[in-house]
N, CA, C and O of each residue as an XYZ file, in Angstrom:
808
protein
N     -26.123     24.844      9.791
C     -26.373     23.610      9.060
C     -25.943     23.754      7.603
O     -25.333     22.853      7.028
N     -26.275     24.910      7.018
C     -25.923     25.156      5.628
C     -24.417     25.179      5.431
O     -23.907     24.648      4.444
N     -23.692     25.803      6.383
C     -22.234     25.865      6.283
C     -21.621     24.474      6.360
O     -20.626     24.197      5.690
N     -22.210     23.593      7.174
C     -21.714     22.219      7.297
C     -21.896     21.467      5.988
O     -21.021     20.707      5.571
N     -23.047     21.684      5.336
C     -23.313     21.034      4.054
C     -22.327     21.528      2.998
O     -21.792     20.736      2.222
N     -22.091     22.837      2.973
C     -21.148     23.406      2.012
C     -19.741     22.879      2.234
O     -19.027     22.565      1.281
N     -19.347     22.783      3.497
C     -18.027     22.249      3.840
C     -17.903     20.807      3.392
O     -16.866     20.405      2.864
N     -18.966     20.017      3.602
C     -18.969     18.616      3.206
C     -18.846     18.468      1.691
O     -18.104     17.615      1.204
N     -19.579     19.306      0.947
C     -19.519     19.253     -0.507
C     -18.136     19.667     -1.009
O     -17.602     19.077     -1.949
N     -17.566     20.685     -0.372
C     -16.228     21.157     -0.747
C     -15.194     20.060     -0.517
O     -14.327     19.829     -1.360
N     -15.290     19.385      0.631
C     -14.369     18.288      0.944
C     -14.521     17.163     -0.078
O     -13.530     16.615     -0.562
N     -15.762     16.829     -0.399
C     -16.018     15.736     -1.340
C     -15.461     16.042     -2.726
O     -14.889     15.171     -3.380
N     -15.633     17.290     -3.170
C     -15.120     17.684     -4.474
C     -13.592     17.615     -4.509
O     -13.006     17.134     -5.479
N     -12.957     18.103     -3.440
C     -11.502     18.074     -3.376
C     -10.959     16.651     -3.324
O      -9.953     16.335     -3.960
N     -11.637     15.796     -2.557
C     -11.191     14.406     -2.472
C     -11.368     13.686     -3.802
O     -10.545     12.848     -4.172
N     -12.433     14.007     -4.517
C     -12.661     13.392     -5.835
C     -11.553     13.789     -6.809
O     -11.042     12.959     -7.561
N     -11.190     15.076     -6.782
C     -10.110     15.551     -7.647
C      -8.786     14.890     -7.271
O      -8.011     14.470     -8.131
N      -8.551     14.811     -5.957
C      -7.301     14.189     -5.485
C      -7.229     12.729     -5.914
O      -6.186     12.268     -6.378
N      -8.340     11.995     -5.761
C      -8.375     10.581     -6.119
C      -8.045     10.375     -7.592
O      -7.305      9.455     -7.940
N      -8.585     11.222     -8.454
C      -8.327     11.107     -9.889
C      -6.861     11.388    -10.215
O      -6.245     10.683    -11.014
N      -6.312     12.427     -9.587
C      -4.926     12.795     -9.873
C      -3.937     11.775     -9.332
O      -2.953     11.444     -9.993
N      -4.201     11.279     -8.130
C      -3.270     10.308     -7.542
C      -3.341      8.978     -8.289
O      -2.367      8.226     -8.308
N      -4.483      8.685     -8.902
C      -4.608      7.478     -9.732
C      -3.701      7.582    -10.962
O      -3.087      6.599    -11.375
N      -3.626      8.781    -11.539
C      -2.721      9.000    -12.673
C      -1.268      8.800    -12.252
O      -0.473      8.195    -12.971
N      -0.939      9.323    -11.068
C       0.427      9.169    -10.550
C       0.749      7.689    -10.343
O       1.843      7.235    -10.677
N      -0.203      6.943     -9.793
C       0.005      5.512     -9.550
C       0.276      4.766    -10.851
O       1.148      3.898    -10.905
N      -0.472      5.104    -11.900
C      -0.277      4.456    -13.202
C       1.112      4.755    -13.753
O       1.765      3.871    -14.308
N       1.567      6.002    -13.602
C       2.899      6.367    -14.084
C       3.987      5.645    -13.300
O       4.962      5.166    -13.878
N       3.818      5.571    -11.993
C       4.813      4.885    -11.154
C       4.880      3.405    -11.497
O       5.967      2.841    -11.619
N       3.712      2.770    -11.654
C       3.703      1.353    -12.007
C       4.334      1.127    -13.374
O       4.985      0.108    -13.601
N       4.140      2.080    -14.285
C       4.778      1.971    -15.594
C       6.292      1.989    -15.484
O       6.983      1.238    -16.172
N       6.809      2.857    -14.608
C       8.258      2.926    -14.395
C       8.775      1.642    -13.746
O       9.867      1.173    -14.066
N       7.981      1.079    -12.830
C       8.386     -0.144    -12.144
C       8.425     -1.326    -13.113
O       9.404     -2.070    -13.147
N       7.365     -1.497    -13.898
C       7.348     -2.632    -14.832
C       8.418     -2.465    -15.915
O       8.963     -3.451    -16.411
N       8.710     -1.224    -16.274
C       9.794     -1.007    -17.238
C      11.127     -1.415    -16.635
O      11.974     -1.986    -17.321
N      11.318     -1.121    -15.337
C      12.562     -1.506    -14.662
C      12.720     -3.021    -14.585
O      13.833     -3.534    -14.473
N      11.595     -3.731    -14.648
C      11.623     -5.197    -14.609
C      11.793     -5.806    -15.995
O      11.848     -7.027    -16.145
N      11.876     -4.951    -17.000
C      12.026     -5.441    -18.369
C      10.715     -5.853    -19.012
O      10.709     -6.565    -20.017
N       9.593     -5.404    -18.432
C       8.272     -5.802    -18.928
C       7.623     -4.724    -19.784
O       6.573     -4.957    -20.382
N       8.238     -3.547    -19.847
C       7.671     -2.445    -20.603
C       6.788     -1.566    -19.736
O       6.261     -2.036    -18.728
N       6.612     -0.295    -20.102
C       5.869      0.648    -19.268
C       4.356      0.436    -19.253
O       3.674      0.953    -18.368
N       3.829     -0.302    -20.201
C       2.372     -0.478    -20.285
C       1.908     -1.871    -19.860
O       0.767     -2.256    -20.112
N       2.790     -2.611    -19.223
C       2.490     -4.004    -18.870
C       1.241     -4.124    -17.988
O       0.461     -5.064    -18.147
N       1.046     -3.173    -17.055
C      -0.072     -3.246    -16.111
C      -1.095     -2.120    -16.289
O      -2.073     -2.051    -15.544
N      -0.880     -1.246    -17.263
C      -1.706     -0.046    -17.379
C      -3.193     -0.347    -17.496
O      -3.998      0.192    -16.737
N      -3.560     -1.200    -18.434
C      -4.981     -1.486    -18.656
C      -5.616     -2.145    -17.434
O      -6.733     -1.795    -17.053
N      -4.923     -3.084    -16.827
C      -5.481     -3.782    -15.665
C      -5.635     -2.839    -14.468
O      -6.597     -2.955    -13.708
N      -4.694     -1.911    -14.299
C      -4.807     -0.951    -13.206
C      -5.947      0.029    -13.444
O      -6.660      0.401    -12.512
N      -6.117      0.445    -14.692
C      -7.199      1.374    -15.011
C      -8.566      0.738    -14.759
O      -9.531      1.436    -14.444
N      -8.645     -0.580    -14.896
C      -9.896     -1.297    -14.649
C      -9.964     -1.840    -13.228
O     -10.933     -2.500    -12.851
N      -8.925     -1.557    -12.443
C      -8.801     -2.154    -11.118
C      -9.421     -1.336    -10.004
O     -10.253     -0.458    -10.233
N      -8.989     -1.650     -8.779
C      -9.539     -1.056     -7.564
C      -8.631      0.066     -7.068
O      -7.404     -0.021     -7.115
N      -9.284      1.117     -6.595
C      -8.591      2.179     -5.864
C      -9.353      2.407     -4.567
O     -10.542      2.726     -4.577
N      -8.658      2.239     -3.462
C      -9.273      2.427     -2.147
C      -8.588      3.592     -1.456
O      -7.370      3.585     -1.279
N      -9.368      4.597     -1.064
C      -8.838      5.745     -0.339
C      -9.160      5.581      1.145
O     -10.318      5.395      1.520
N      -8.131      5.650      1.981
C      -8.304      5.507      3.424
C      -7.754      6.750      4.113
O      -6.573      7.069      3.976
N      -8.607      7.449      4.851
C      -8.184      8.623      5.626
C      -8.101      8.242      7.098
O      -9.038      7.667      7.650
N      -6.992      8.561      7.722
C      -6.790      8.239      9.138
C      -6.520      9.498      9.947
O      -5.826     10.409      9.497
N      -7.082      9.531     11.148
C      -6.914     10.645     12.081
C      -6.326     10.085     13.361
O      -6.944      9.254     14.026
N      -5.120     10.546     13.707
C      -4.427     10.070     14.901
C      -4.294     11.218     15.900
O      -3.444     12.087     15.706
N      -5.102     11.252     16.960
C      -5.025     12.342     17.943
C      -3.759     12.222     18.788
O      -3.161     11.148     18.860
N      -3.352     13.311     19.425
C      -2.173     13.255     20.302
C      -2.390     12.257     21.440
O      -3.510     12.060     21.912
N      -1.310     11.644     21.860
C      -1.382     10.684     22.961
C      -0.158     10.897     23.852
O       0.977     10.731     23.403
N      -0.388     11.263     25.105
C       0.716     11.550     26.013
C       1.576     10.315     26.267
O       2.793     10.428     26.417
N       0.953      9.137     26.315
C       1.702      7.898     26.526
C       1.840      7.186     25.185
O       1.283      6.107     24.982
N       2.584      7.798     24.278
C       2.672      7.301     22.903
C       3.294      5.909     22.812
O       3.021      5.168     21.867
N       4.125      5.550     23.785
C       4.762      4.235     23.746
C       3.795      3.123     24.153
O       4.069      1.942     23.939
N       2.658      3.515     24.743
C       1.708      2.517     25.238
C       0.691      2.091     24.185
O      -0.078      1.156     24.408
N       0.682      2.773     23.034
C      -0.323      2.458     22.020
C       0.231      2.720     20.627
O       1.145      3.524     20.440
N      -0.348      2.019     19.657
C       0.004      2.227     18.261
C      -1.189      2.826     17.542
O      -2.338      2.547     17.885
N      -0.910      3.652     16.541
C      -1.989      4.168     15.726
C      -2.493      3.108     14.763
O      -3.692      3.020     14.496
N      -1.566      2.297     14.238
C      -1.903      1.230     13.304
C      -0.867      0.126     13.458
O       0.336      0.387     13.416
N      -1.333     -1.105     13.635
C      -0.433     -2.237     13.870
C       0.419     -2.538     12.633
O       0.046     -2.174     11.518
N       1.562     -3.203     12.830
C       2.437     -3.545     11.697
C       1.703     -4.383     10.652
O       0.972     -5.315     10.986
N       1.911     -4.033      9.376
C       1.274     -4.760      8.279
C       1.930     -4.353      6.966
O       2.668     -3.369      6.906
N       1.653     -5.116      5.924
C       2.002     -4.700      4.567
C       0.695     -4.524      3.810
O      -0.316     -5.126      4.170
N       0.706     -3.707      2.770
C      -0.516     -3.445      2.017
C      -0.730     -4.527      0.963
O       0.226     -5.117      0.461
N      -2.000     -4.779      0.633
C      -2.341     -5.915     -0.213
C      -2.067     -5.671     -1.695
O      -1.711     -6.615     -2.401
N      -2.216     -4.465     -2.187
C      -2.241     -4.220     -3.622
C      -0.881     -4.106     -4.264
O       0.106     -4.651     -3.770
N      -0.840     -3.384     -5.382
C       0.420     -3.194     -6.091
C       1.246     -2.098     -5.426
O       2.388     -2.324     -5.027
N       0.659     -0.908     -5.311
C       1.340      0.177     -4.610
C       0.326      0.988     -3.799
O      -0.868      1.004     -4.097
N       0.834      1.651     -2.780
C       0.056      2.591     -1.982
C       0.748      3.942     -2.041
O       1.966      4.027     -1.881
N      -0.020      4.996     -2.269
C       0.523      6.353     -2.269
C      -0.034      7.083     -1.055
O      -1.248      7.190     -0.884
N       0.859      7.579     -0.222
C       0.471      8.152      1.067
C       0.811      9.637      1.145
O       1.896     10.067      0.754
N      -0.147     10.409      1.660
C       0.061     11.814      1.975
C      -0.199     11.993      3.465
O      -1.242     11.569      3.963
N       0.735     12.617      4.187
C       0.561     12.818      5.626
C       1.013     14.222      6.010
O       1.869     14.811      5.351
N       0.425     14.756      7.090
C       0.760     16.107      7.507
C       1.848     16.152      8.576
O       2.345     17.227      8.909
N       2.218     14.996      9.113
C       3.196     14.965     10.203
C       3.807     13.571     10.264
O       3.151     12.584      9.932
N       5.061     13.494     10.689
C       5.708     12.182     10.748
C       5.045     11.298     11.809
O       4.419     11.797     12.744
N       5.187     10.020     11.653
C       4.559      9.035     12.534
C       4.565      7.667     11.881
O       4.299      6.650     12.521
N       4.875      7.663     10.581
C       4.974      6.406      9.849
C       6.349      5.778     10.079
O       7.376      6.445      9.947
N       6.358      4.504     10.420
C       7.609      3.769     10.607
C       7.618      2.552      9.698
O       6.584      1.915      9.498
N       8.782      2.225      9.145
C       8.934      1.033      8.322
C       9.934      0.091      8.983
O      10.872      0.520      9.654
N       9.707     -1.202      8.774
C      10.598     -2.197      9.365
C      11.793     -2.439      8.453
O      11.635     -2.667      7.254
N      12.988     -2.388      9.029
C      14.202     -2.727      8.300
C      14.216     -4.243      8.092
O      14.255     -4.986      9.072
N      14.185     -4.729      6.834
C      14.125     -6.174      6.593
C      15.385     -6.920      7.026
O      15.369     -8.140      7.185
N      16.475     -6.178      7.215
C      17.738     -6.820      7.596
C      17.763     -7.219      9.062
O      18.187     -8.324      9.399
N      17.307     -6.320      9.944
C      17.416     -6.611     11.376
C      16.101     -6.492     12.141
O      16.069     -6.712     13.352
N      15.010     -6.146     11.444
C      13.711     -6.087     12.100
C      13.471     -4.857     12.951
O      12.462     -4.778     13.652
N      14.391     -3.884     12.901
C      14.201     -2.663     13.680
C      13.263     -1.703     12.940
O      13.083     -1.791     11.725
N      12.673     -0.784     13.714
C      11.751      0.185     13.126
C      12.453      1.510     12.883
O      13.216      1.990     13.721
N      12.182      2.095     11.716
C      12.805      3.357     11.346
C      11.723      4.368     10.962
O      10.842      4.072     10.155
N      11.802      5.555     11.546
C      10.826      6.600     11.260
C      11.070      7.173      9.867
O      12.201      7.508      9.512
N      10.003      7.281      9.085
C      10.104      7.918      7.771
C      10.204      9.432      7.987
O       9.352     10.005      8.665
N      11.214     10.086      7.433
C      11.383     11.524      7.656
C      10.170     12.325      7.188
O       9.487     11.944      6.237
N       9.918     13.424      7.862
C       8.810     14.287      7.483
C       9.227     15.159      6.304
O      10.181     15.931      6.399
N       8.501     15.029      5.189
C       8.760     15.814      3.985
C       7.465     16.508      3.599
O       6.645     15.919      2.894
N       7.258     17.741      4.040
C       5.988     18.439      3.818
C       5.563     18.443      2.353
O       6.323     18.848      1.473
N       4.335     17.985      2.107
C       3.788     17.991      0.756
C       4.217     16.836     -0.120
O       3.721     16.696     -1.239
N       5.136     15.995      0.366
C       5.630     14.889     -0.457
C       4.681     13.698     -0.406
O       4.033     13.449      0.611
N       4.610     12.976     -1.500
C       3.864     11.729     -1.551
C       4.840     10.579     -1.330
O       5.924     10.556     -1.913
N       4.453      9.627     -0.487
C       5.283      8.465     -0.212
C       4.663      7.243     -0.892
O       3.444      7.077     -0.892
N       5.503      6.400     -1.464
C       5.022      5.237     -2.212
C       5.478      3.961     -1.522
O       6.664      3.778     -1.247
N       4.515      3.078     -1.244
C       4.816      1.779     -0.642
C       4.594      0.671     -1.658
O       3.594      0.667     -2.376
N       5.518     -0.257     -1.714
C       5.318     -1.463     -2.512
C       4.371     -2.389     -1.752
O       4.529     -2.591     -0.548
N       3.389     -2.951     -2.457
C       2.420     -3.850     -1.845
C       2.688     -5.315     -2.150
O       3.577     -5.645     -2.935
N       1.910     -6.192     -1.522
C       2.082     -7.635     -1.669
C       1.990     -8.095     -3.118
O       2.769     -8.944     -3.553
N       1.045     -7.541     -3.863
C       0.839     -8.020     -5.231
C       1.973     -7.615     -6.170
O       2.230     -8.307     -7.155
N       2.651     -6.511     -5.882
C       3.826     -6.169     -6.676
C       4.982     -7.102     -6.345
O       5.773     -7.453     -7.221
N       5.080     -7.502     -5.088
C       6.106     -8.495     -4.728
C       5.877     -9.791     -5.499
O       6.826    -10.411     -5.977
N       4.625    -10.191     -5.615
C       4.298    -11.404     -6.368
C       4.619    -11.220     -7.846
O       5.304    -12.049     -8.446
N       4.128    -10.139     -8.429
C       4.344     -9.876     -9.858
C       5.822     -9.914    -10.215
O       6.204    -10.458    -11.251
N       6.656     -9.332     -9.348
C       8.095     -9.223     -9.622
C       8.879    -10.455     -9.194
O      10.104    -10.484     -9.315
N       8.189    -11.468     -8.698
C       8.838    -12.693     -8.198
C       9.849    -12.370     -7.098
O      10.906    -12.992     -7.000
N       9.493    -11.376     -6.268
C      10.317    -11.036     -5.118
C      11.406    -10.015     -5.372
O      12.153     -9.675     -4.455
N      11.517     -9.512     -6.607
C      12.530     -8.481     -6.879
C      12.174     -7.180     -6.160
O      13.058     -6.458     -5.697
N      10.880     -6.886     -6.070
C      10.395     -5.792     -5.228
C       9.748     -6.421     -3.991
O       9.018     -7.405     -4.113
N      10.000     -5.876     -2.828
C       9.464     -6.414     -1.580
C       8.410     -5.477     -0.994
O       8.605     -4.263     -0.947
N       7.302     -6.046     -0.553
C       6.286     -5.223      0.094
C       6.834     -4.673      1.409
O       7.653     -5.314      2.067
N       6.380     -3.498      1.778
C       6.925     -2.772      2.921
C       6.076     -3.024      4.166
O       4.876     -2.749      4.174
N       6.703     -3.546      5.213
C       6.016     -3.690      6.498
C       6.126     -2.355      7.229
O       7.224     -1.838      7.432
N       4.982     -1.802      7.621
C       4.986     -0.482      8.246
C       3.940     -0.409      9.351
O       3.079     -1.281      9.477
N       4.034      0.641     10.140
C       3.083      0.883     11.217
C       2.965      2.384     11.441
O       3.814      3.157     10.996
N       1.914      2.786     12.128
C       1.719      4.205     12.460
C       1.846      4.375     13.965
O       1.204      3.665     14.739
N       2.677      5.319     14.368
C       2.855      5.614     15.787
C       2.131      6.916     16.136
O       1.764      7.691     15.252
N       1.934      7.141     17.418
C       1.244      8.330     17.888
C       2.240      9.380     18.376
O       3.359      9.060     18.775
N       1.812     10.629     18.334
C       2.639     11.741     18.783
C       2.059     12.301     20.073
O       0.840     12.352     20.236
N       2.906     12.712     20.970
C       2.426     13.211     22.268
C       1.845     14.617     22.188
O       1.131     15.039     23.098
N       2.141     15.354     21.107
C       1.707     16.742     21.032
C       0.855     17.079     19.810
O      -0.042     17.917     19.894
N       1.125     16.441     18.692
C       0.467     16.848     17.450
C      -0.496     15.783     16.922
O      -0.305     14.586     17.135
N      -1.527     16.249     16.234
C      -2.460     15.364     15.544
C      -1.886     15.018     14.170
O      -1.385     15.890     13.460
N      -1.965     13.741     13.806
C      -1.473     13.305     12.496
C      -2.649     12.896     11.622
O      -3.526     12.141     12.042
N      -2.647     13.409     10.407
C      -3.644     13.032      9.402
C      -2.929     12.349      8.247
O      -1.848     12.777      7.841
N      -3.521     11.302      7.723
C      -2.924     10.643      6.570
C      -4.024     10.248      5.591
O      -5.139      9.910      5.986
N      -3.683     10.298      4.306
C      -4.581      9.849      3.250
C      -3.815      8.842      2.411
O      -2.842      9.188      1.741
N      -4.261      7.591      2.453
C      -3.604      6.519      1.712
C      -4.465      6.114      0.524
O      -5.666      5.881      0.670
N      -3.856      6.030     -0.638
C      -4.543      5.578     -1.850
C      -3.933      4.254     -2.269
O      -2.783      4.197     -2.706
N      -4.720      3.180     -2.130
C      -4.238      1.829     -2.425
C      -4.720      1.410     -3.812
O      -5.897      1.557     -4.141
N      -3.805      0.890     -4.616
C      -4.109      0.555     -6.011
C      -3.856     -0.936     -6.264
O      -2.764     -1.451     -6.020
N      -4.889     -1.605     -6.755
C      -4.784     -3.037     -7.035
C      -5.600     -3.363     -8.272
O      -6.230     -2.484     -8.861
N      -5.587     -4.624     -8.661
C      -6.386     -5.061     -9.805
C      -7.837     -5.236     -9.378
O      -8.167     -5.084     -8.202
N      -8.702     -5.557    -10.335
C     -10.118     -5.761    -10.055
C     -10.302     -6.914     -9.071
O      -9.397     -7.725     -8.873
N     -11.473     -6.975     -8.463
C     -11.753     -7.906     -7.370
C     -11.335     -9.347     -7.664
O     -10.734    -10.004     -6.814
N     -11.649     -9.837     -8.859
C     -11.369    -11.237     -9.180
C     -10.289    -11.398    -10.243
O     -10.144    -12.471    -10.828
N      -9.537    -10.340    -10.493
C      -8.435    -10.402    -11.453
C      -7.216    -11.023    -10.782
O      -6.737    -10.518     -9.766
N      -6.717    -12.110    -11.346
C      -5.576    -12.810    -10.768
C      -4.287    -12.024    -11.000
O      -3.992    -11.615    -12.123
N      -3.531    -11.820     -9.935
C      -2.186    -11.254    -10.050
C      -1.208    -12.402     -9.858
O      -1.266    -13.123     -8.862
N      -0.325    -12.561    -10.807
C       0.611    -13.675    -10.759
C       1.992    -13.189    -11.171
O       2.144    -12.058    -11.634
N       2.987    -14.034    -11.005
C       4.339    -13.681    -11.405
C       4.393    -13.502    -12.915
O       3.846    -14.316    -13.658
N       5.048    -12.445    -13.370
C       5.248    -12.252    -14.802
C       6.105    -13.410    -15.325
O       7.178    -13.691    -14.791
N       5.621    -14.069    -16.365
C       6.323    -15.259    -16.865
C       7.741    -14.933    -17.318
O       8.610    -15.805    -17.319
N       7.981    -13.671    -17.706
C       9.308    -13.255    -18.138
C      10.327    -13.268    -16.995
O      11.534    -13.230    -17.234
N       9.834    -13.321    -15.754
C      10.723    -13.260    -14.596
C      10.936    -14.630    -13.944
O      11.451    -14.726    -12.830
N      10.533    -15.683    -14.655
C      10.708    -17.045    -14.150
C      11.610    -17.826    -15.106
O      11.344    -17.887    -16.306
N      12.673    -18.419    -14.573
C      13.549    -19.295    -15.360
C      14.225    -20.263    -14.402
O      13.874    -20.324    -13.224
N      15.194    -21.019    -14.908
C      15.860    -22.024    -14.071
C      16.571    -21.405    -12.867
O      16.615    -22.003    -11.792
N      17.118    -20.222    -13.051
C      17.815    -19.552    -11.956
C      16.859    -18.795    -11.042
O      17.198    -18.480     -9.901
N      15.678    -18.509    -11.545
C      14.692    -17.745    -10.765
C      13.346    -18.464    -10.804
O      12.435    -18.037    -11.513
N      13.217    -19.555    -10.045
C      11.959    -20.321    -10.029
C      10.824    -19.525     -9.389
O      11.054    -18.515     -8.725
N       9.609    -19.992     -9.599
C       8.445    -19.328     -9.011
C       8.556    -19.304     -7.488
O       8.784    -20.335     -6.854
N       8.394    -18.130     -6.918
C       8.467    -18.008     -5.464
C       7.119    -17.768     -4.810
O       7.010    -17.788     -3.584
N       6.080    -17.539     -5.628
C       4.765    -17.196     -5.094
C       3.673    -17.822     -5.962
O       3.885    -18.117     -7.138
N       2.537    -18.012     -5.372
C       1.358    -18.400     -6.151
C       0.526    -17.149     -6.407
O       0.649    -16.153     -5.694
N      -0.311    -17.207     -7.418
C      -1.149    -16.069     -7.747
C      -2.304    -15.931     -6.768
O      -2.620    -16.863     -6.029
N      -2.937    -14.748     -6.767
C      -4.074    -14.518     -5.888
C      -4.897    -13.344     -6.408
O      -4.497    -12.662     -7.351
N      -6.047    -13.118     -5.785
C      -6.930    -12.013     -6.146
C      -7.205    -11.143     -4.924
O      -6.878    -11.513     -3.796
N      -7.809     -9.988     -5.165
C      -8.205     -9.099     -4.085
C      -9.257     -9.772     -3.209
O      -9.260     -9.601     -1.990
N     -10.145    -10.535     -3.831
C     -11.173    -11.233     -3.061
C     -10.540    -12.250     -2.103
O     -11.011    -12.443     -0.982
N      -9.469    -12.891     -2.568
C      -8.785    -13.858     -1.706
C      -8.151    -13.152     -0.508
O      -8.141    -13.681      0.603
N      -7.626    -11.960     -0.745
C      -7.067    -11.178      0.359
C      -8.140    -10.857      1.394
O      -7.903    -10.993      2.594
N      -9.320    -10.430      0.939
C     -10.404    -10.106      1.857
C     -10.809    -11.325      2.677
O     -11.101    -11.214      3.867
N     -10.825    -12.479      2.035
C     -11.155    -13.708      2.747
C     -10.089    -14.021      3.795
O     -10.406    -14.472      4.896
N      -8.832    -13.781      3.448
C      -7.731    -14.055      4.371
C      -7.843    -13.219      5.636
O      -7.720    -13.738      6.745
N      -8.081    -11.902      5.464
C      -8.120    -11.039      6.650
C      -9.374    -11.253      7.485
O      -9.411    -10.883      8.659
N     -10.404    -11.851      6.884
C     -11.624    -12.107      7.646
C     -11.545    -13.401      8.446
O     -12.362    -13.633      9.338
N     -10.564    -14.245      8.131
C     -10.461    -15.545      8.799
C      -9.133    -15.763      9.515
O      -8.891    -16.834     10.071
N      -8.263    -14.735      9.501
C      -6.950    -14.881     10.131
C      -6.632    -13.691     11.027
O      -7.126    -12.584     10.813
N      -5.805    -13.936     12.023
C      -5.292    -12.879     12.880
C      -4.076    -12.283     12.183
O      -3.004    -12.888     12.186
N      -4.232    -11.089     11.580
C      -3.150    -10.522     10.769
C      -1.967    -10.052     11.606
O      -0.924     -9.699     11.055
N      -2.113    -10.041     12.935
C      -0.966     -9.700     13.783
C      -0.032    -10.898     13.955
O       1.084    -10.761     14.457
N      -0.506    -12.087     13.526
C       0.303    -13.297     13.686
C       0.724    -13.912     12.351
O       1.584    -14.791     12.324
N       0.140    -13.468     11.266
C       0.503    -14.005      9.966
C       0.079    -13.056      8.864
O      -1.027    -12.518      8.896
N       0.956    -12.846      7.884
C       0.665    -11.877      6.834
C       0.165    -12.568      5.569
O       0.403    -13.757      5.356
N      -0.529    -11.805      4.741
C      -1.059    -12.338      3.485
C       0.069    -12.769      2.557
O      -0.016    -13.828      1.933
N       1.123    -11.964      2.457
C       2.209    -12.299      1.537
C       2.887    -13.607      1.926
O       3.325    -14.359      1.055
N       2.977    -13.886      3.220
C       3.579    -15.146      3.658
C       2.743    -16.336      3.193
O       3.285    -17.400      2.896
N       1.426    -16.156      3.130
C       0.549    -17.244      2.699
C       0.680    -17.510      1.202
O       0.241    -18.556      0.724
N       1.278    -16.582      0.455
C       1.429    -16.743     -0.986
C       2.785    -17.321     -1.387
O       2.982    -17.732     -2.531
N       3.708    -17.347     -0.443
C       5.055    -17.836     -0.765
C       5.061    -19.344     -0.946
O       4.461    -20.078     -0.161
N       5.739    -19.794     -1.979
C       5.865    -21.223     -2.239
C       7.016    -21.762     -1.407
O       8.156    -21.318     -1.538
N       6.705    -22.718     -0.556
C       7.730    -23.288      0.331
C       8.690    -24.154     -0.464
O       8.279    -24.966     -1.293
N       9.960    -23.970     -0.202
C      10.984    -24.724     -0.940
C      11.596    -25.804     -0.074
O      12.474    -26.537     -0.529
């Protein structure tokens, strides 16, 4: 019993350290992204520091009939960016050109970064959120730790006004994390995505 408690405390301490460090990485990445958009490296820093960080750990056991089941259904992430650490390949992303699925190569120890729905909104579509899914392996167990970064619960994320002009009209309406939670609680996300609900129909 004592060893289990010690193991639990050790895991908790390591996860706390990881969460703090990956949050710093997320802030730096977002700074590089907003700078690439001409908004400056500190455009989102304060809001992200006051925002939400959700850590999700997933365990995918081996499955002999891997084609008969998915580890995680196709979706895009709600926030600005997601930073993923995984021990084995199994993550697939959808090619936006033809809708085919492509396996993300296994890069031991590497962190993978996904663009989320709110970054697509902020950039007025210059950055696109990534539709992805998790597949199962017939022989190996896959572990993943995803760190999702977004603004505070009721903080509105909207298109940066600098990215809207006559040639680039508004393509999305603003939204909050709370609105996302309401969406997934009242909609079948396998039939409609949150980002689609934010697009302004032309």
